[in-house]
ROMIDREN-645632 format. One record per residue: residue in three letters; y, x, z of N, C-alpha, C in turn. Coordinates in steps of 0.05 Angstrom, whole numbers, plus 5000, padded with zeros to 4 digits. Each point is the difference from the previous one (the first is absolute). Example, Ala and Ser with C-alpha at 12.3 -4.5 7.8 and 13.67 -1.06 7.14 Angstrom:
ala488652645156502449825000502450185000/ser502149934986502450165001502249855014/
***
This chain:
met320927578353501350235011497850215006/ile500450244992498050215004501350225017/gly498850065023501050215017498250254996/thr501250234996498450244995500950225019/lys497950145012500550215018498750254989/arg501650214995498950254988500750245017/ser498150195002500750265012500750204979/val501950175005501050184980498250254999/gly500050134977498650264998497149994992/ile499049774991497249984992499350184977/pro501650004978499350184977500050295009/leu501850075019500150275009497550075015/leu498949825016497650055015497650044981/val499949834979497850034981500250274986/leu502450084993500450274988499150225019/cys500749975026499150205019497050015002/ala498749774999497149995001498850154977/trp501149974977499050144976500350305002/leu502350085011500550295003498350135022/leu499849855022498650125023496950014995/asn499149824983497149984995498850264991/ala501550174986498950254989501350245014/cys500949975024501550215013498350215014/val498249915017498550195017497149915001/thr498250204999497249955004499050205021/leu499249895023499150175022497150094996/gly499350215015497350095000499450204977/pro497750135002499350204980499049874974/asp500650134978498849914974497150105000/ala498349844987497150064999499650264984/gln498350175011499250244986496950035002/glu498850044977497150035001499350275014/pro498249995019499350255015498950214980/lys500850255005499150224983497550125012/val498250094983497650135008500150294988/glu500950185018500650274990497650154988/trp497749965012497650164991498849894975/leu500849764991498549874979500550134972/glu502450114996500650114974498150224991/asp499150165019498250234993497149955007/trp499449755008497349955010498049974976/gln497650125004497949984980497449965014/pro498549784996497449965014498050224992/asp498250055019497850194994498249884977/leu499350174981498249934978501249794981/tyr502549925005501249804982500350104972/gly500450264997500350124973497649974983/gln497649965013497649964984499749724988/leu502049835007499949724989501849964976/gly501650204993501849974977502350205001/asn502149954985502350185000502549845009/thr502350104994502549885010501549864977/glu498749914980501349854979500549715010/thr501649854986500749735008497549824998/gln499549855022497749825000500849744986/asn498249894984500449744987499749795021/asn502249855006499949795020497949794995/gln499549954974497949814993497350095011/glu499550265001497550105010499849955030/leu502250035015500049955028500049705007/asp501349844984500149725006497349874997/phe498450094982497349894995497950225001/trp500050155022498450245002497049944999/trp499249765007497149935001498849994971/gln501750014980498950004973498650264993/val500350215017498550254996497049955002/phe499249785013497249955003498849854976/asn501849914982499149874975498049785006/asp500749825018498249785009501549744996/pro499449854979501349744996499649805023/gly497650015012499449835022501950055024/leu500550255005501850085022502949914993/asn500750034975502749924992500449705004/arg498049844993500249715004500149935030/leu498450145016500049955029502850055012/leu501350214992502650075010502149804991/glu499849914975501949794991499749755016/thr497549935007499649765017501150045028/ala499650245011500950065027503149995001/gln501350104980503049995000501149724998/arg498449814990500949734999499349855026/glu497750075013498949835021500150125028/asn500850255002499850135027502149885019/pro499149905023501949875020502150205010/ser499350255005501950195011502350054980/leu499350004975502150044979501849754999/his498849765004501749765001501950015023/ile499150095023501750025024502350204995/ala499350234987502150194994502149884981/gly499149834981501849874982501849805014/leu498849855019501649815016502150155017/arg499450245009502050155016502350084983/ile499650054974502250054982501849754999/ile498849774997501549754999501549955026/glu498750075022501349985026502450185002/ser499850244990502250195001502349914982/arg499349864978502149894982501649795016/ala498749835015501449805015501750135022/ile499050215013501650145020502550134988/leu499650114976502350134986502049784993/gly499149764992501849794994501649915024/ile498750005024501549945025502150215005/ala499350254996501950225005502449984981/asp499449944974502249974980502049795008/ser498949785012501849785007502050065021/ser499650225015501850075022502750094989/leu500350074975502550094989501949764994/tyr498949765002501649764994500649855026/pro501849804998500749865025497549915015/gln499950065026497649945016500049725011/val502449885003500249735010501349834979/gln498649804991501049804980499049735010/gln501649875015499149765014501749764992/leu498849784992501449764993499549805023/asn502149895011499849815022501449734991/gly498949795009501249744994499349795022/ser501849825004499549795020501549754994/val498949775008501349744999499849885027/thr502349935012500149885026501249734999/arg498749805012501149725000500549935029/val502449915006500849925027500949704999/lys498949845017500749725002501249945027/gln502349875000501449925025499949705003/ser499049915023499949715005502449925017/ser501249774992502449915014499249775019/thr501150015025499549795020501949774997/gly502150044985502049794996499449834976/ala502149894989499749824977499850164974/gly500750255001499950164975497250054991/ser499750074975497450064989499150285005/asp497450054997499050275004501050184978/gln500250265006500950204980497950224997/ser499750114977498150224995501350224984/leu499150255004501150234987497750184990/thr500150084975498050184989501450264992/asn498950225011501250264995498150174983/tyr501050124979498350174981501050295002/glu498150185004500750285001498050164984/ala500950214986498250194986501350285001/ser498350205003501150275000497950204989/phe501050224990498350214990500950265014/asp498150125015500650255015498850244985/leu501550215000499150244986500350245019/gly497950165003500250255016498850234984/trp501550224998499250234983500550255016/glu497950125010500350265014500250224979/leu502150165003500550214980498150245006/asp498950114978498250235003501650255003/phe501850015020501950225003498650275006/trp497849985014498650255009497450054984/gly499549834981497650044983497449905012/arg500249825020497649905013498349854980/phe501249834984498549834981499050174977/arg501650194991499150184978497750175008/arg500050105025497750155010497649815003/gly500449755007497849815001498749964973/ile501749984979499049984973498550254992/glu501250235007498750254993497250035013/ser499849915025497450015014498149814988/ala500949754993498249814988499250094972/asp501850134986499450104973497750215002/ala500350195019498050215003497349885009/ala500149795017497549875008498749864976/tyr501749894982499049874976498550214983/phe501250234996498750214984497450095014/ala500150015027497650085015497749804996/ser500749744998497949804996498850034972/ile501650084980498950054973498150245000/thr500950225012498250245001497649955017/ser500249825020497649935016498049854983/his501049834982498349864981498650194981/gln501550214992498850204983497850165015/asp500650055025498050155017497549825004/ala500449745002497749825003498250014975/gln501350044976498550034976498350255000/val501350225009498650265002497549985018/leu500449885024497849975019497849824989/leu500849784988498049814990498350124978/asn501350134980498550114978498150225010/ala501050185017498350215011497749895016/gln500549815017497949885016497949864983/met501049864980498149854983498250204984/val501250204988498450204985498050145018/asp500950075024498250135019497749835008/leu500549745006497849815006498249974976/tyr501149994976498549964976497950224996/phe500950255004498250224996498150035024/ser500949925024498150015023497849794996/tyr500749774989498049794994498150114979/trp501150124979498450114978498150225011/thr501150185017498350215011497849895017/thr500549795015498049875017497849884983/leu500749874977498049894982498250234990/gln501250224993498450234990498250125022/arg501050005024498350105022497649815005/ile500549744997497749825003498050044978/lys501150054976498250054977498450255004/ile501250225009498650255005497949965022/ala500749855021498149955022497649854990/his500449804983497749854988498350184982/glu501350174984498550184983498350195016/asn501250125020498550195016497949875017/ser500649765010497949865015497649934982/ala500649944975497849944981498350254996/ile501250244997498650254997498350055025/gln501349975023498650055025497849805006/lys500449754991497949805004497550084983/arg500550104976497850084982498550235013/ser501450195012498750225014498449905024/phe501149825014498649885024497449874991/glu500249844978497649864990497850204991/ile500950224988498050204991498750135024/thr501650085020498850145023498249805016/glu500849754999498349805014497349984987/lys499950004973497449994986498450255005/ile501450235000498550255004498950015029/phe501649905019499150005028497549815003/lys500249774988497849815003497550104986/ser500350174980497750114986498850245015/gly501350085022499150225016500750274991/gln501850024980500850264989502750105010/gly501449845015502650085010500249965030/ser502250125011500449985029501849775007/glu499749905024501749795010502950095003/leu500350265005502750115003501649964975/asp498750074977501449954974500849714997/leu498149825007500449724998502449915017/gln500150085025502149915018502750124992/gln500050244991502650124991501049864975/ala498349934982500949864976501049725007/lys498649875019500949735009502750025014/thr500350205017502550035015502450044981/gln499750174981502150064981500749754984/tyr498049854991500549764984501549795016/leu499149955025501249805017502950085008/ala500450265004502750105008502049954977/thr499150054976501849944977500549704997/leu497949855003500249714998501949885021/ala500150135024501649905022503050044994/thr500750184982502950054994501249774983/ile498349854987501049804980501549775014/pro498949875022501549785012502950085009/gly500250245011502750095009501950034976/leu499050114978501650024976500849734988/glu498149815001500649734990502149875017/ser499950055026502049895019502850114993/thr500150274995502550124992501149894974/gln498149954981500849894974501449735004/ile498949835016501149735005502850025013/lys500250195020502650035014502150104981/leu499350184982501950104980500849784981/arg498149844992500649774982501949815014/asn499549945025501849825015502850125003/ala500250275003502650135002501649974974/val498650034977501349964974500949714998/gly498349815008500849724999502449945017/ala500250135024502349955018502650104987/leu499950224986502350104986500949814978/leu498149844990500649804979500849735013/gly500049995027500749765013497849795000/arg497550094998497749824998498350025025/pro498649785007498150015022497550164992/pro498450085020497550154994498249854981/gly498950144981498249884980500050164975/arg499249884978499850144974502750104992/val500050244987502350114987499250064972/pro500449814981499150044973501050264987/glu502350095008501250254988498350245006/leu498149995019498450235007497249994988/glu499349784988497349964991499350144974/his502050134987499450144975499150295006/ile500150095025499350275006497050055000/thr499150154981497150064998499450294994/lys501850144987499550274991500850205022/pro499350264996500750215020503150035003/leu500850135021502950065004501150154976/pro502649944994501250134977500650305004/asp499850154979500950285001502850014987/ile501950115015502750034989500750294997/gly501950064983500950274996501750105023/pro500950254998501750115021502649845004/val500849975025502549865006502450184993/val501949904986502450164993502549855010/ile501550135017502549885010502350184990/asn501449924979502150164988502749935012/glu500450055025502649935012500450185025/ile502550075006500650155024499449835024/pro498450095019499249835023502349895016/ser502250155003502249895016501249764987/arg500149994974501149774986498249765003/leu497350054999498149785004500249905028/leu500350185019500249925028502449825005/leu502350084991502449845004500049744984/arg498349984980499749764984498349795014/arg498450095020498249815014501649775011/pro499049754996501549775010500449995030/asp498050105015500350005029502250195009/ile500450224986502250195006502749874993/arg500149864977502549864993500649785020/thr498049865010500449795020501250125025/ala498950235009501150135024502850094996/ala500750094976502850084995501949775001/trp499249774989501749765000500249895028/gln498050035016500249915028502050175016/val500250264993502150175012502749894992/ala500449944974502649904991500749735013/ala498049835003500649745013500950045029/gln498750185014500750045028502750155002/ser500650174982502550155001502449805000/ala499849794984502249814999500349845026/gln497949995016500249855025501950145020/ile500350264997501950145018502849904995/gly500849974975502749904993500449725011/ile497949834998500249735010500550005030/ala498650185014500350015029502850115008/lys501050204985502650125006502349814996/ala499649804982502149814994500749835025/asp498149995019500649845025502050145018/tyr500650264995502150145015502749884994/tyr500449894977502649934990500349694999/pro502549914999500449715000499149874973/ser499149765002499449844976502449824994/ile500850014975502349854992499149774982/thr500749765007499049764986502449844991/leu499949914975502049814990499049725005/leu501649845013499349725006501949824985/gly498949784990501649814985498949725003/thr501849804999499249725002501749844981/leu498649834985501349804983499249735010/gly502049845010499449755013501549764988/trp498849765003501349764990499349785019/ser502049835007499549785018501849774993/thr499149765006501549754996498749785017/asn501449775002498849775014500749754986/ser498949785009500249744986502649855007/leu501750105017502449865006501950004976/ser501249784995501849984977502350195004/gly500550154979502350185000499450275014/ser497550045009499450265013499750214979/pro501250235003500050214979497350155000/glu499350104977497850194998501150275008/val498450155015500850265009498150224989/thr501150194987498450224989500950255014/thr498150165011500750255014498650234987/val501450214996498850264991500950215020/ala498050125013500650205021498250244996/gly501050235006498450254997501350235015/gly498350195006501050235014497750195007/pro500650245008497950195007499249965029/ser497450095005499050005027498750285005/leu500550115024499050265007498249985024/ser497650124998498150005022499150295004/trp500050085026499550285006498550025026/asn497650134999498450045024501150245016/leu502049955017501250225015498250115023/phe498649825012498350085023497149924994/asp498550194990497249934993498050155018/tyr501050165019498450145019497850174988/gly500750134978498250194987498149884980/arg500249734995498149874982500350114971/ile502550024991500550094972499150294997/arg500850175019499450294999496950044999/asn498649855016497150035001498749874976/asn501249804988498949894975500350204977/val502350155000500350214980497950215004/arg499650085025497950205006497249904991/leu499549745005497449894993499650014970/gln502049934984499750014971499850294990/asp501350185013499950284992497250125006/val498949945023497450115006497949874982/arg500449754992498149874981500250144973/leu502450084992500450154975498450265002/gln500350145022498550265003497049954999/gln499149785012497149944999499249964971/ala501649864984499449954972499950264984/ile501950185007500050264986497550165007/glu499350005026497550145008497649884987/ala499949734998497749874987499950084971/phe502350024987500050094972498950284997/gln500950185017499150284999497050015005/phe499049855020497250005006498349894977/lys501149794987498549884978499950204977/val502150154995499950214979497950215006/val499950095025498050205008497249894996/asn499549755008497449884997499349964970/ala502049934984499549974972499250274987/ala501450215009499350274990497150085008/arg499349935025497350065009498049854984/glu500549744994498149844984499750124972/ile502250084988499750124973498450265001/asp500650175020498650255003497049965005/asp499449815019497249945006498549904976/ala501349814985498849884977499550214978/ala501950184995499750204979497750195007/ile499850085025497850185008497349854997/thr499949755008497549854999499149964971/val501849954982499349964972498850264989/val501450225005499150264988497350085012/lys499749975026497550095013497749804994/ala500649754999497949804993499050054972/asp501750084982499250064972498250245000/ala500750215016498450245001497249945012/gln500049825021497549935012498149854981/gln501349834984498449844981498350174981/ser501350214989498650174981497650145012/val500250075026497850135014497749805005/leu500849765008497949805007498549904975/val501250004977498649934976497750194994/glu500650265003497850204997497949975022/ser500949945024498149975022498149774995/leu501149784990498349764994498050064978/ala500850154980498250084979497750175011/ser500650185018498050175012498049835017/ala501149805015498349835016498049844983/glu501049904977498349854982497850184989/arg500750244993498050194989498050085022/ser500950035025498250075022497949785005/leu500849754998498149795004497949994978/asp500950054975498050014978498050225005/leu500950245008498250235005498249945024/ala501049885021498449945024497749804993/asn500749804984497949814992497850134983/lys500950174982498050134983498250195016/arg501250155018498450195016498149855019/tyr500949775011498349855017497649884984/gln500649904977497949884983498050214991/glu501050254997498250214991498650145024/gly500849925024498750125024501150265009/tyr502450074991501250255008502049975024/ala500649755007501949965022499149755015/asp500749995026499349765016502149784995/phe499349775012501749774995502850025014/gln500150185020502550035014502250104982/arg499250174980502150104981501149774984/val498349814992500949774985501949835017/leu499349965025501749845018502750145004/asp500050265004502550155003501749984975/ala498850024976501549984975501249724996/gln498549795008501049734998502449965019/arg499850105024502149985020502550144991/val499750244989502350164990501349864976/leu498349894982501149864977501749765009/phe499049845018501549775010502650085012/ala499950215017502550105013502050104980/gln499150154980501850114980501249784982/ala498349814993501049784983502249845016/glu499449955025502049875017502550165003/gln499750255006502450175003501650034975/asn498750024977501450024975501549754994/leu498849775005501449744996502449985019/leu499650075025502249985019502350194992/ser499350234989502050194992501649894976/arg498749874982501449884977501849775010/gly499049855019501749795011502450115015/ala499550225015502250135015502150114981/tyr499150114977502050104981501749784989/leu498849774993501549774991502049905022/gly499050005024501849925022502350205004/ala499450264996502250205003502149964978/val499149934976501949954978501849765008/val498749795011501649765009502050095021/ser499150165019501850085022502350174989/leu499550164980502150174988502149834987/tyr499249804984502049834987501549835020/lys498649925021501449855021502050185014/ala499250255006501850195014502550064984/ile499950014974502350064984501649744993/gly499149785011501549754997499749864973/gly497750054986499649864975498949725003/gly500449844979498849745000501949775007/trp502650034995501849785004501849974975/ile500849764995501849944978502249815010/ser502249994986502149815007499149724994/thr500249835019499049724997502249814992/ala499549824982501949804992500549815024/gly502549905002500749835022498349755002/asp499249894977498449755000497050065004/gln499350255006497250075005499650105028/leu502049985017499750095028498049835015/val499949754995498149825012498949824978/pro497549895004498849834980501749744995/ala499649894976501649764993499549775019/asn497549975010499549775018501450045026/val500350255009501550055025503049944996/arg501150084977502849934994500449704999/asp498149864989500249714999500049885028/gln498350095018499949905027502750055014/met501050244997502650075013502349844989/ser499949954974502149854987500049715008/glu497649895007499949735010501249975027/arg499950215017501149995027503050065000/thr500950194983502750115002501150054972/asn502649974998501450074975500550304999/trp498450144985500250294999501850104977/gly500949834984501750094978498450204982/glu501350234996498750214983498750225017/leu500049985026499050215017497150064996/leu498449804991497150044997499350144973/thr501950004982499450104973502050214989/ala502150055015502150184989498950284997/pro500850144979499050284995500750185024/leu498450205004500650195021501950214990/pro501750115017502050204992498750274994/asn501450174986499250284997500850155026/ile498050115013500550135025501350284996/pro502250065014501150274997498050225008/thr500250234989498150215005500450125028/ser502449975011500650105027500849785018/ala499350035026500949805020502750065011/ser501450204990502750065009501949784992/thr502249965014501949794994501050024972/gly499949774986500950004972500249714990/glu499749974974500149734989497649845008/ser500449765011497849845010499249804979/ser497849855007498849824981501849774993/asn501749925019501749764995502750084990/gly500450264994502550094989502150075021/thr499249995025501950075021500050305005/glu502250134997500150295003500950065028/ala498550175014500650065028502550185002/ser501549955020502550155004499550255017/asn501750194998499850245017501749965025/asp499550175020501649985024502950074994/
***
């Protein structure tokens, strides 16, 4: 015998759930903040770097190729594989994927619980009768499904989706920072090597002058003043070398740290022997406002605004009742002969409403709204700073280039002056002080010329960093190294989250089609 207990109207409730699920979405739809001044903005001296034709993205993605240095290219390829900060940024993308998966699951029944029990009861008889025992079997499946009547869960998915996009653009920004920092360190290390070389060359010249004056003084034909001045200049130049060598080692260690290595040899730097490279004029053929808005850190700030905007709708949903469909499927029987099996199917709606919250919901809405305004202000401030960086970098490149041409002539004059001073001293037409002055000026001009060339290369690096160059879309299976994926897979079943391709990011952070195919609803 089977007894069945059913509640009426279950299909109707499921139909209501389906209809109500897409009915209302509270809160504002995400809108990317507008920057009114950006459309007509033009950095000072930017026009001297190119025109307004379309820039080849390949040139921006691999901008360091303007230096035509295979060694630098190999170093950056290594850094992009081994840099710990880039690995962490990749792991944050995987983290945001998991968070988005949690948010997606909220659209489905939240309670799915299977219960079962076996109970055995034994009764002892004090009379002549035998003992009796009873075994009872019960099993049930409970289901609870809160309807997304007010769009709470859809706004949660929208927020997680925007945070997912923000993690991807943060990874792109990490590439920009890594490449710029590595190239800057590379040329700083190169410049320091050249400074050490110049110091050794000048100290050798000054040592020769000191030895000559020492012989002249000992022969009684020269003054001690000339001797002491020659010695002072030689030792002063020699004293600069230990400090430069210390700087060289620190820069080498900084490059090693970007590669995730402890202090020590960096084989990728050992090929540097020649003078700093000469590069042609920098040409940026793109409207600066487009480059600015393309910067990954600006895109990250925009997606953070979108993620926070959805939090307002989540908070507002607490003003209204939550409607949940509850259902139970149960089965029970026992070991008594002739006892019937009982199957029960029960279901119905449940309503929960925070009628007296003492201002908690209202203030939570205010909290989310003020956080949204903070995100908007942070976006606007980041755009202003990005514009400043582009303007500063453009001015530095143009002026450093102009300074270089002057210093090249100045260095040639200093070299000629030393030749003339030596000849006039040897011929007896000038005292030794003129030679010492010419040596000192030559050393200073050689140093300044080298520093100017290094500064120009650094300015070029800063310009490409300021316009957001140096990032490419990364394959999903390259976010973290294979050995890291293997370690994580040994601990946890990650499915395809560690290798799945990354989505195409929308160009605007305004509400629209999301990466998981969920389309945001309007109010």
